[in-house]
C-alpha positions in Angstrom: -18.0 18.6 90.3 -14.9 17.1 92.2 -12.5 14.8 90.6 -10.3 12.4 92.8 -6.8 12.0 91.4 -4.8 9.0 92.5 -1.9 7.6 90.3 -1.9 4.4 92.2 -5.2 3.5 90.7 -3.7 3.3 87.1 -1.5 0.9 85.4 2.1 1.8 85.8 2.6 2.2 82.1 0.1 4.9 81.6 0.6 7.1 84.6 2.9 9.6 83.3 0.7 10.5 80.4 -2.5 10.2 82.5 -1.0 12.7 85.2 -0.1 15.0 82.4 -3.6 15.1 81.2 -4.9 15.8 84.8 -2.4 18.7 84.9 -3.6 20.0 81.7 -7.1 20.3 83.4 -5.7 23.0 85.6 -3.3 24.3 82.9 -1.1 22.9 80.3 2.4 22.5 81.6 5.6 20.3 81.3 6.1 18.0 84.4 9.3 16.4 85.4 8.9 13.2 87.5 11.5 11.0 89.0 12.7 7.9 87.2 10.6 5.8 89.6 7.4 7.3 87.9 4.7 9.7 89.0 3.1 9.7 92.3 0.0 12.0 92.3 -2.9 12.3 94.8 -5.5 15.0 95.4 -8.6 16.6 94.1 -9.7 18.9 91.3 -13.0 21.0 91.7 -14.7 23.7 89.7 -16.3 26.4 92.0 -18.0 28.7 89.6 -15.1 30.6 87.7 -12.6 29.0 90.1 -10.8 25.9 89.2 -9.2 24.6 92.4 -6.5 21.9 92.6 -5.1 20.4 95.9 -2.4 18.0 94.9 0.6 16.4 96.4 3.0 14.7 94.0 6.5 13.6 93.6 6.8 15.8 90.3 10.0 17.9 91.0 9.5 20.4 88.1 6.4 22.1 86.7 7.1 24.5 83.6 4.8 26.8 81.6 7.0 26.9 78.6 7.1 29.8 76.1 5.4 27.6 73.6 2.6 26.8 76.0 2.1 30.3 77.3 1.0 31.2 73.8 -1.8 28.4 73.6 -5.5 28.8 73.5 -6.1 29.0 77.1 -8.0 31.7 78.4 -5.5 34.3 80.1 -5.5 33.3 83.6 -4.0 34.1 87.0 -3.0 31.1 89.2 -2.8 31.5 93.1 -0.6 29.2 94.7 -1.0 28.3 98.4 2.0 26.4 99.8 0.9 23.4 101.7 4.0 22.1 103.2 7.8 22.2 102.7 8.9 24.8 100.3 8.9 25.7 96.5 10.9 28.0 94.1 8.6 30.1 91.9 10.2 31.8 88.9 8.4 34.3 86.5 9.0 37.7 85.0 12.7 37.8 86.0 11.7 37.3 89.6 12.2 34.3 92.0 10.3 33.5 95.3 10.7 30.8 97.9 7.3 30.0 99.3 6.8 28.2 102.4 3.8 26.7 104.3 0.9 29.3 104.3 2.6 31.6 101.8 0.6 32.9 98.8 2.1 33.4 95.3 0.7 34.3 92.0 1.7 33.5 88.5 -0.1 34.1 85.2 -0.6 31.8 82.2 0.4 34.2 79.5 4.1 34.0 80.2 6.7 31.3 81.0 7.0 30.2 84.8 8.7 27.5 86.7 7.8 25.8 90.0 10.8 23.7 91.6 10.6 21.4 94.8 13.1 18.7 95.0 10.9 17.0 97.6 7.8 17.3 95.3 5.0 19.4 94.5 2.8 20.5 97.5 0.5 23.3 96.5 -3.0 24.1 96.5 -3.9 26.2 93.5 -6.6 28.4 92.2 -7.0 29.4 88.6 -9.2 32.1 87.5 -9.7 34.3 84.3 -7.4 37.5 84.4 -10.5 39.3 82.9 -12.5 38.5 86.2 -9.7 39.8 88.3 -10.4 43.2 86.9 -6.8 44.4 87.8 -4.5 46.1 85.0 -2.1 43.5 83.4 0.9 45.7 84.5 -0.2 45.6 88.1 -0.6 41.7 87.9 3.0 41.5 86.4 4.4 43.3 89.4 3.3 40.7 91.9 4.1 37.5 90.0 6.6 35.2 91.7 6.4 37.3 94.8 5.3 36.1 98.2 2.2 38.2 98.9 2.4 40.4 101.9 3.3 37.8 104.6 2.2 39.2 107.9 -0.3 41.6 106.2 -3.7 41.3 107.7 -5.4 41.0 104.5 -3.0 38.3 103.2 -3.1 36.3 106.5 -6.9 36.2 106.5 -6.8 35.3 102.7 -4.5 32.3 103.6 -7.0 31.0 106.3 -10.0 31.5 103.9 -8.3 29.7 101.1 -7.1 26.8 103.2 -10.7 26.4 104.5 -12.0 26.6 100.9 -9.6 24.0 99.7 -10.3 21.7 102.6 -14.3 22.1 102.3 -14.7 22.0 98.4 -17.6 19.7 98.7 -19.5 22.0 100.9 -19.0 25.0 98.5 -19.7 23.0 95.3 -23.1 23.0 93.5 -25.5 25.7 94.0 -23.1 27.6 96.4 -20.3 27.6 93.8 -21.0 30.9 92.2 -21.7 32.4 95.7 -18.1 31.5 96.6 -16.3 32.2 93.2 -16.9 36.0 93.0 -15.8 36.9 96.7 -12.9 34.8 96.4 -11.6 36.6 93.4 -12.4 39.8 95.1 -10.3 38.7 98.0 -7.3 37.8 95.7 -7.7 41.3 94.1 -7.6 43.0 97.7 -4.5 40.9 98.6 -2.6 42.1 95.4 -3.9 45.7 95.9 -2.7 45.9 99.3 0.6 44.3 98.6 1.3 47.0 96.1 -0.5 49.7 98.1 -2.4 50.5 95.1 -4.6 53.6 95.6 -6.8 53.1 92.4 -10.6 53.1 92.6 -10.6 49.4 91.7 -8.3 48.6 94.6 -10.6 50.6 97.0 -13.6 48.8 95.8 -12.2 45.4 96.0 -11.3 46.1 99.8 -14.8 47.3 100.4 -16.2 44.3 98.4 -14.3 41.9 100.7 -14.8 43.7 104.0 -17.6 41.4 105.3 -15.6 38.4 104.2 -12.5 39.6 105.9 -14.5 40.4 109.1 -15.9 36.9 109.3 -12.7 35.2 108.6 -11.0 37.3 111.5 -13.9 36.3 113.8 -13.4 32.7 112.7 -9.8 32.7 113.4 -10.5 34.2 117.1 -13.4 32.1 118.1 -11.3 30.7 120.8 -10.9 34.1 122.4 -13.6 34.6 125.1 -13.1 38.4 125.2 -13.8 38.7 121.4 -16.1 41.6 120.9 -17.4 44.1 118.3 -15.0 46.8 119.5 -11.9 44.5 119.0 -13.1 43.5 115.6 -13.7 47.1 114.4 -10.3 48.3 115.6 -8.7 45.4 113.6 -10.5 46.5 110.3 -10.1 50.4 110.8 -13.7 50.9 111.0 -16.4 52.0 113.6 -18.5 49.7 115.7 -21.6 51.0 113.9 -20.2 50.4 110.4 -19.1 46.9 111.5 -22.8 46.1 112.4 -24.0 47.7 109.2 -21.7 45.7 107.0 -22.8 42.5 108.7 -26.4 43.5 108.6 -26.2 43.9 104.8 -25.5 40.1 104.7 -28.2 39.3 107.2 -25.9 38.4 109.8 -26.0 39.1 113.6 -22.5 39.2 115.1 -23.5 37.7 118.5 -25.5 35.0 117.0 -22.8 34.1 114.2 -20.2 33.7 116.9 -22.3 31.5 119.2 -23.4 29.3 116.3 -19.8 28.7 114.9 -18.3 28.2 118.4 -21.1 25.4 119.0 -20.3 24.0 115.6 -16.5 23.9 116.4 -17.5 22.1 119.9 -19.8 19.8 118.1 -17.0 18.8 115.4 -14.4 18.3 118.2 -16.6 16.3 120.4 -17.5 14.1 117.4 -14.2 13.0 116.9 -12.8 9.9 118.9 -9.8 11.5 120.2 -11.9 13.9 122.1 -12.5 11.2 124.6 -9.1 12.3 126.2 -10.7 15.6 126.9 -13.3 16.8 129.3 -16.3 18.5 127.7 -15.5 21.6 129.7 -11.9 21.8 128.3 -13.4 21.6 124.7 -16.0 24.4 125.3 -13.4 26.6 126.9 -11.1 26.0 123.9 -13.8 27.6 121.6 -14.6 30.6 123.9 -17.4 29.5 126.2 -16.4 30.5 129.7 -19.2 28.7 131.7 -19.8 24.9 131.2 -23.3 25.1 132.3 -24.2 27.7 129.7 -22.3 25.9 127.1 -24.4 22.8 127.9 -27.9 24.7 127.7 -26.7 26.3 124.4 -25.8 23.0 122.9 -29.0 21.2 123.8 -30.9 24.1 122.4 -29.2 24.0 119.2 -28.8 20.2 118.5 -31.4 18.5 120.8 -28.7 16.6 122.6 -26.4 17.3 125.5 -22.8 17.5 124.7 -22.2 14.2 126.5 -25.1 12.5 124.6 -23.7 13.7 121.4 -20.1 12.4 122.0 -21.5 9.1 123.3 -23.6 8.8 119.9 -20.6 9.7 117.7 -18.3 7.4 119.5 -20.7 4.5 118.7 -20.8 5.3 115.3 -16.9 5.1 114.8 -15.1 3.5 113.2 -18.0 1.9 111.2 -19.3 5.2 109.8 -18.6 8.9 110.3 -21.2 10.4 112.7 -23.8 12.5 111.1 -24.2 16.1 112.6 -26.6 15.9 115.5 -30.3 17.1 114.8 -30.9 20.8 114.6 -31.2 23.6 112.3 -29.6 23.0 108.9 -27.7 26.1 107.8 -25.4 27.3 105.0 -22.1 28.7 105.9 -20.7 32.0 104.7 -17.6 31.6 102.9 
């Protein structure tokens, strides 16, 4: 279930209390709003054991006080993904300034503070500490710390969580549990690699997330026409044979996966009105297709329409309604 939060739909006299109640759904905290009153917009969603919030607000300070840190909430880890601007996160005697794309964690069991004079602009994921399966002292070492910026695992985790937050509806319902556990494994891998932990649990978390990390890497490089198995294997310090075995365990054919997601990216871009200023060839090249005629043939085989026919149909459907995906095979997408 996804809850839409919008303070502008509420009477001014009850907004502050209502927004504190919304925040308590994520985690009970104290909130400081400007004297003009709260402005809050965003979404809350439960994906299995994960609770996700994507909120923009004029709240300038969020504090989990010592009293609240001893409440009845299940001990939890919170992962913050900074969406824009910068925030100061304070916990366990450390301070971290996080900027767009940075990951930071804080735990519910001790006091923490988030400060941003321009307003709160974070995506946040909350999960039970028990599910993270890392020693508590390990977690304490990484609170209020920018998690390995520039590290391949952290960078791919950022891309993954940005996509997860942006497509909550796609991963809700029956797919929620399938997304929840790999997401927590990925967080565990980010923490483990940040600390260079060599424990069995850390090695297991890296192995458990290998397929996910491979697919996120491929997704991030779909526009590279030279993308190939050898390059992907080198980036993940494995052999090409092991790469294929890892993907095969999930029923994934690398070449087919790349082709399908490139076609989906072209379909989505051609379905947006602003694509009228671009040639179909330039869109296909942007997503890694070298030959326009080959792209056109593959697109028609997949969706039953030529790229031009699809764009014309999508254009006619705007702005009255958002164009539905063209006919073709309905597929679920790996997170």
